[in-house]
N, C-alpha and C positions, 0 to 999 in steps of 0.2 A: 104285454109284454111283463113279464113275473120282475117279481124285486132282484131275485140274484142278477139275473140278467142284467136288469140295470144299472144295480150296484157296477157289476163286470162291465158291462159300457162306459160307463163313467170314469170309472179308474183308468179306462185302457185310453179315454180321451185325455184323460189327464197325464198319461205319459208320456203320450204324442204331443202334448201340449209344454212338455218340460224336455223332451230328450233334446231339443238346441239349445235348453238355454247355457249348459253347463259344458267346457270342453277338457278335453284328459289333462288332469294336473303333470307336469313334468319338473319332479323338484329333487332335491338331493337331499336325502334322508341325513348323511354325512355332513354337511354344513349345516344343519340344524341344531348340531350337539350343541353347540354353545350358547346357543340362544334356548336352547331346554334346559342347560345348567342354570343359566342366569337368571332367566326370566318367568319359563314356565312349571317347571317340577315343582316347587312350591306349593300350588294349587293343582294340577295337574296330575303330578308323578313323572317321574324322570322316564316311565314307562307306558305315560299313558294311563295311568291307572290310578285316578283319584283317591285317596286316603279320607275325604270328607264329603259326605251327599249335597252338600251346596255348589260343589264343585261337579261338571260331567267327567266319566271317563271317556278317554280320547279315544284310546287304545284301539286299534282294530277300524277306526271310521272310513268311511270311504274317501279319499282324498278333494274330491270337488267336492265333498259338503263342509267338510274343515275348512276349505279355501275360503268357499263362500262367506263363511259364517265372520271369522278372520277379515276379509274385504267389507263386509258389512258394519262391522263394529268400529272402520276407521271414515273417519269426516274426510272427505279429498273433494277436489275442485271448489272448493268454496259451499260445497252441500253437504249439510248435516248426515251423521250416520244414521243409515236403514237400520239395524239393532243397536239398543241404546243400552248401555251396558256402563257405568265410569271405571269402572276399575279395570275392564278390557280395551276399554276406548286409550286409556293410560298405556298397556299391554303393547297395543297394535300401534300405539302414534309415530313412533318412528322403525316401524317395520318395510323393508321395500317388497314391491310383488315376489321377488326373487326369494325374500324371506319367509313370506307366508306358503309359498308353495313345498318350498324346502321345508316347512316346519308340516305341513298338511301329509307329506310323503313320508317324514316321520313317525308321525302317528297312525298313517297308515299299516307300516312296517312291523309295528307292535302289536302283542298279544293281548288280546282283554280278556281279562279273569271275569269266570263265570259267577254271577250271582242266584239266588234263589228267593222266588218268595217265599212271606213270611206269614202270611195269613192265608190258608186256604180258601177259607170262606169268599174273602173279597176275591181271591185269585180267580177263581172259578168264573166269577161276575164276570170281570176284567177278560177272561179267556173267550165268552161267547159273544161279547163284543168285539173281539178282535177282529176272531175267526169269522164271524158272524154280521157285525153289524148291530145296528137297531131299525128295524123295517120302519116301526110306529113312527120314529123320527126321521129319516130317510138319510140315515149313516151307514156310511159302506165301511165294509169290512175292514181294518186298518191292514191286515195281511195281502188286501189287493193291491198297496202300494208299498208295503216294509218287509213284504215275504212273510211264509207262515212263520219261520223261526225268528224272525224280525231281524235277520242280516242287510234287508233291506234294498235297494237296488242304484247298482254305482253310475254316477253321475247324476242321478235322479232324487233318489230318494234316502236318507241317511239309515244306520243302522240304530236299532233301537235296544236291541237285547243287552241284557247285563249292564242296562245303564240304571245309574239308581231313582228308585222309584219315588224319592222325595224329587229329585230333579226335573224326573218328568212329567210329574203332577205340578211341578213352580211353573215347566214351559208352557204346557197346554191350560196352565190358567190363565197364563199370561198372552195366550193367544184370546184367551175368551174374550178377556179383558180388552182388549186391544191393543195393550202396553208393549206386544211383541209382532212387527208387522213386515218381518222381512220373508212370509211365505209366499212363496213364488202363487200368482192366480188367488190370492184370500185362501187357499186354500183350507189350512188348518184352523185361520179363524172361523171359516164356515162351519167346519164340521166340530171345532172345540163349542161352538156357540150353542149348538144341539144336547151338550152334552152335561149334564147335573155334577155337584160336587163329588159324588157318590161314586158316578161312572169313568170320573176322570181318576178318580184314585185307586178304582179298582185296575182298568186300563194300564194305569201304574205300575201297581203289584204285581201284575201278570208280566209285564213286558220285562221288568226286571228279573223274571227268572226264564227269556226264552234262552235259547239257543241251539 
């Protein structure tokens, strides 16, 4: 089996294994408005387009993914949160399941603002990895799961296009270090562990300009 076929097979298996993990979100965007204004807007913008690279832009993100992250930030049933972030833990502490579904639906309904890569040389390296993977390291093409234009796959893989490069880089580093561990089947941790600092930075730079 050649490399590209092997990577395509792997990606297909991952999709199949995750396809049942998340259901369709049925939230009411209108009901999220008070929470957006009082809680979310200061960091993520009223329309989900963050004004600072430390906070992710959520506009246009698949609601299933946003709901999963909100749920993972919250400690429940005496169990610790699956995704550790002191700020977000405080934000979600008093949100109900319906509140989080409404927020996910609201952000999904917002229009993301496009970004552009700032370092052409770095973006070129990232493009090669995103589209073709790294054969020598057994890294599959990111496009296999997140789609060629970074739009992701609803209910399975998040939208990456237009995200701040700094935020994407931070998350890949967190996956690599094991500091973020809410990825199904350890998929992102396994991938990030094979990437160098420069490869992570290049991917983040390239993905910022996807559209």
